C-alpha positions in Angstrom: -74.4 1.0 -7.3 -76.1 -0.2 -10.5 -77.9 3.1 -10.8 -74.6 5.1 -10.3 -72.9 3.0 -12.9 -75.8 3.5 -15.3 -75.7 7.3 -14.7 -71.9 7.4 -15.3 -72.3 5.6 -18.6 -75.1 7.9 -19.6 -73.1 11.0 -18.8 -70.1 9.7 -20.8 -72.4 8.9 -23.7 -74.0 12.4 -23.5 -70.5 14.1 -23.5 -69.5 12.2 -26.6 -72.8 13.0 -28.2 -72.4 16.7 -27.4 -68.9 16.7 -29.0 -70.2 15.0 -32.1 -73.2 17.3 -32.4 -70.9 20.3 -32.0 -68.6 19.2 -34.8 -71.6 18.2 -37.0 -73.2 21.6 -36.5 -70.1 23.4 -37.6 -69.6 21.0 -40.5 -73.0 21.1 -42.1 -74.6 24.1 -43.9 -74.8 25.7 -47.3 -71.1 24.7 -47.6 -70.1 21.3 -46.1 -66.7 21.4 -44.3 -64.9 18.1 -43.5 -64.6 17.2 -39.8 -60.9 16.9 -40.2 -60.6 20.5 -41.3 -62.8 21.7 -38.4 -60.7 19.8 -35.9 -57.5 21.2 -37.3 -58.8 24.8 -37.3 -60.2 24.6 -33.7 -56.9 23.0 -32.4 -54.8 25.9 -33.7 -54.0 24.7 -37.2 -55.4 25.7 -40.6 -58.3 24.4 -42.7 -57.6 23.2 -46.2 -59.3 26.4 -47.7 -59.0 29.9 -46.4 -62.8 30.4 -47.1 -63.5 27.5 -44.7 -61.4 29.1 -42.0 -63.5 32.3 -42.3 -66.8 30.4 -42.2 -65.7 28.4 -39.2 -64.5 31.3 -37.0 -66.8 34.1 -38.2 -70.1 32.2 -38.5 -70.4 28.6 -37.4 -68.3 28.4 -34.3 -69.9 31.4 -32.6 -73.4 30.1 -33.6 -72.6 26.6 -32.2 -71.3 28.1 -29.0 -74.4 30.3 -28.7 -76.6 27.1 -29.2 -74.8 25.4 -26.3 -75.2 28.4 -24.0 -78.9 28.9 -25.0 -79.7 25.2 -24.7 -78.1 24.9 -21.3 -79.6 28.2 -19.9 -83.2 27.6 -21.1 -83.3 23.9 -20.0 -82.0 24.7 -16.5 -84.5 27.6 -16.3 -87.3 25.2 -17.1 -86.1 22.7 -14.5 -86.0 25.4 -11.8 -89.5 26.6 -12.7 -91.0 23.1 -12.8 -89.6 22.3 -9.4 -90.3 25.6 -7.7 -94.0 25.7 -8.9 -94.3 21.9 -8.8 -95.9 22.2 -12.2 -94.6 20.0 -15.1 -95.8 22.4 -17.7 -94.0 25.4 -16.3 -91.2 26.9 -18.4 -88.7 29.8 -18.2 -91.3 32.2 -19.6 -93.8 31.7 -16.8 -92.5 34.8 -14.9 -93.3 36.9 -17.9 -89.6 37.7 -18.7 -89.8 36.7 -22.3 -92.9 38.7 -22.7 -91.2 41.7 -21.1 -88.3 41.3 -23.5 -90.7 41.1 -26.4 -92.5 44.2 -25.2 -89.2 46.2 -25.1 -88.4 45.1 -28.7 -92.0 45.9 -29.8 -91.8 49.4 -28.4 -88.6 50.0 -30.5 -89.6 48.3 -33.7 -93.4 48.8 -33.8 -93.3 52.2 -32.1 -90.2 53.5 -33.8 -92.3 56.4 -35.3 -92.8 57.8 -31.8 -89.0 58.0 -31.1 -87.0 61.2 -31.9 -84.8 60.7 -35.1 -81.5 60.8 -33.1 -82.7 57.9 -30.9 -84.5 55.8 -33.5 -81.3 55.2 -35.5 -79.5 53.7 -32.5 -82.4 51.7 -31.1 -83.2 50.1 -34.4 -79.7 48.7 -34.7 -78.8 45.3 -33.3 -77.3 46.8 -30.1 -80.4 48.9 -29.6 -82.8 46.0 -29.9 -80.7 44.0 -27.4 -80.7 46.9 -25.0 -84.5 47.3 -25.4 -85.0 43.6 -24.8 -82.9 43.7 -21.7 -84.7 46.8 -20.3 -88.1 45.1 -20.9 -87.0 41.9 -19.2 -85.5 43.9 -16.3 -88.7 45.8 -15.7 -90.7 42.6 -15.4 -88.1 41.1 -13.2 -88.2 44.0 -10.8 -91.9 43.8 -10.7 -91.9 40.1 -10.0 -89.2 40.5 -7.3 -91.3 43.2 -5.5 -94.4 41.0 -5.7 -92.5 37.9 -4.6 -91.4 39.7 -1.4 -95.0 40.4 -0.5 -96.6 37.0 -1.4 -96.0 33.8 0.6 -97.8 31.5 -1.8 -95.5 30.3 -4.6 -98.5 29.6 -6.9 -99.6 33.2 -6.5 -96.3 34.3 -8.0 -96.9 31.9 -10.9 -100.3 33.6 -11.5 -98.7 37.0 -11.3 -96.1 36.1 -13.8 -98.7 34.8 -16.2 -100.7 38.1 -15.7 -97.6 40.1 -16.5 -97.2 38.0 -19.7 -100.8 38.6 -20.7 -100.5 42.3 -20.0 -97.4 42.7 -22.1 -98.9 40.6 -24.9 -101.9 42.9 -24.9 -99.7 46.0 -25.3 -97.8 44.3 -28.1 -101.1 43.5 -29.8 -102.1 47.2 -29.6 -98.7 48.3 -31.1 -99.1 45.7 -33.8 -102.5 47.1 -34.8 -101.1 50.5 -35.5 -97.9 49.4 -37.1 -96.9 49.2 -40.8 -96.4 46.0 -42.7 -92.6 46.6 -42.7 -92.5 47.0 -38.9 -94.6 44.0 -38.4 -92.3 41.9 -40.6 -89.2 43.0 -38.7 -90.8 42.2 -35.3 -92.0 38.8 -36.6 -88.5 37.9 -37.8 -87.1 38.8 -34.3 -89.8 36.7 -32.6 -88.8 33.7 -34.7 -85.4 33.6 -33.0 -81.9 33.5 -34.4 -78.6 32.0 -33.1 -76.5 33.4 -35.9 -76.5 37.1 -35.5 -74.4 37.4 -32.4 -70.9 39.1 -32.3 -68.1 37.9 -30.1 -68.5 40.8 -27.6 -72.2 39.8 -27.3 -71.3 36.1 -26.8 -69.0 37.2 -24.0 -71.8 39.1 -22.3 -74.2 36.2 -22.8 -71.6 33.7 -21.4 -71.1 35.8 -18.3 -74.9 36.1 -17.7 -75.4 32.3 -18.3 -72.4 31.4 -16.0 -73.7 33.5 -13.1 -77.2 32.1 -13.6 -76.0 28.5 -13.8 -73.8 29.0 -10.7 -76.8 30.3 -8.7 -78.9 27.4 -10.0 -76.2 24.9 -8.8 -76.3 26.4 -5.3 -80.0 25.5 -5.2 -79.6 21.8 -6.0 -80.1 20.6 -2.4 -83.1 22.9 -1.7 -84.7 21.8 -5.0 -84.7 18.2 -3.9 -86.5 19.2 -0.7 -89.0 21.3 -2.7 -90.1 18.2 -4.6 -92.1 17.3 -1.4 -93.5 20.8 -0.8 -92.7 24.0 1.0 -93.5 22.6 4.5 -91.2 19.7 4.1 -88.4 22.0 2.8 -88.8 24.2 5.8 -88.8 21.2 8.2 -85.3 20.4 6.9 -84.1 23.9 7.9 -84.1 25.4 4.3 -84.8 29.1 4.1 -87.6 28.8 1.5 -88.0 32.6 0.9 -84.2 33.0 0.2 -84.2 29.9 -2.0 -87.2 31.1 -4.0 -85.5 34.5 -4.5 -82.3 32.9 -5.7 -84.2 30.7 -8.1 -86.2 33.7 -9.5 -83.0 35.7 -10.0 -81.2 32.8 -11.7 -84.1 32.1 -14.0 -84.4 35.8 -14.8 -80.6 36.1 -15.6 -80.8 33.0 -17.9 -84.1 33.6 -19.6 -83.8 37.4 -19.8 -80.3 37.5 -21.3 -81.0 34.7 -23.7 -84.2 36.2 -25.0 -82.4 39.6 -25.4 -79.6 38.2 -27.6 -81.4 35.4 -29.6 -85.1 36.2 -29.3 -87.7 33.9 -27.7 -86.9 30.2 -28.2 -89.9 27.9 -27.6 -90.2 24.5 -25.9 -86.5 23.9 -24.9 -87.1 25.0 -21.3 -90.4 23.0 -21.2 -89.4 19.7 -22.8 -85.7 19.1 -22.0 -86.1 18.7 -18.2 -88.7 15.9 -18.8 -86.5 14.2 -21.3 -83.7 14.2 -18.7 -86.1 12.7 -16.1 -87.2 10.0 -18.5 -83.7 9.0 -19.5 -82.1 9.1 -16.0 -85.3 7.8 -14.3 -84.7 9.9 -11.2 -86.0 13.0 -9.5 -82.7 13.8 -7.8 -81.4 17.2 -8.9 -77.9 16.1 -8.3 -78.3 14.0 -11.4 -81.0 16.0 -13.2 -79.1 19.3 -13.1 -76.1 17.9 -15.1 -78.3 15.7 -17.3 -80.5 18.7 -18.2 -77.5 20.8 -19.0 -76.1 18.3 -21.5 -79.5 17.4 -23.1 -80.3 21.1 -23.5 -77.1 21.8 -25.4 -77.4 18.6 -27.5 -81.0 19.2 -28.5 -80.5 22.8 -29.5 -77.4 21.9 -31.5 -79.5 19.3 -33.3 -82.3 21.8 -33.9 -79.9 24.4 -35.2 -78.3 21.8 -37.6 -81.7 20.9 -39.0 -82.6 24.5 -39.4 -79.5 25.1 -41.5 -80.9 22.8 -44.1 -77.6 21.3 -45.1 -76.8 21.7 -48.8 -79.2 24.6 -49.2 -78.7 28.4 -49.1 -81.6 29.2 -46.8 -82.1 28.7 -43.0 -85.3 27.8 -41.3 -86.4 29.8 -38.1 -84.9 28.0 -35.1 -88.2 28.6 -33.2 -90.1 26.6 -35.8 -87.7 23.6 -35.4 -87.8 23.6 -31.6 -91.6 23.8 -31.7 -91.9 20.9 -34.1 -89.6 18.9 -31.8 -91.2 20.1 -28.5 -94.9 20.0 -29.2 -95.1 16.2 -29.7 -93.1 15.6 -26.6 -95.4 17.8 -24.5 -98.4 16.0 -25.9 -96.8 12.6 -25.1 -96.0 13.9 -21.6 -99.7 14.8 -21.0 -100.7 11.3 -22.1 -98.1 9.7 -19.7 -98.4 12.4 -17.0 -98.9 9.9 -14.1 -95.5 8.4 -14.6 -93.3 11.3 -15.4 -94.8 14.4 -13.9 -93.6 15.9 -10.6 
């Protein structure tokens, strides 16, 4: 009872913190907007200045919404991968999906000279880059799904995913070697990640992909608890391990693949947030961790995005740099305290 009451208080505190971080993220930036004006605008009223209204609805609200979706999706992907592979250092990129998306974008940006002129114009646009990223991620997903149907050992799938990642990174390295400085700069900017360049139609597509991925993840909560004690224990409880593994891979692919396609690769969120949730809630039950990880993921990425905006300045730091600065010390600390918090 005490644990349930504690969890209830923590969830209420996290929801309040999420709302506060959401408003703060919209408020702070090169132009600071009062919270009262944001609340008025979001509730159907008008901000004090027309320029603030444009900033809120055209720039900051979509970016804050994207941060919530990305934070939730990547953190749940990390939780799924860490439980499936029983590896505390597994993340949403272990299946090679992020590398596949990067390869698709690299082919378009770094290999644009090989494309016919009528195709290069489209693929070098924002929509073309998203499409290329989706296709690259989809190709790796299909390869992983084919391999997963032939392999019984889950750790073998982890190794295959890492090999796919190494293979795609090698091809990107070759493309980079023969690219111009301008092409390399454009690819580097994409790889740094950005939450602020997504239109409303793209946010709708991302929301649908994330919703489907999160629903599939929620269906696996009970099997995930059983998997904590190994495949044999899960099978002894009557869980169809092969089906569960397939659902987890598809859910992770939807979440990580779509997010990488629209915002670029975002580091450390999927790796660090599940461990933060475990440490705060002090439980291994996915009935608690699933919702805790969702909220922590959204809150932490909103905080990272707020910091990256450099309130009061006209420039924005790369979101990937901020998440890495936050995530790296956490991972090091986890390694030091691995006996207590690792699965």
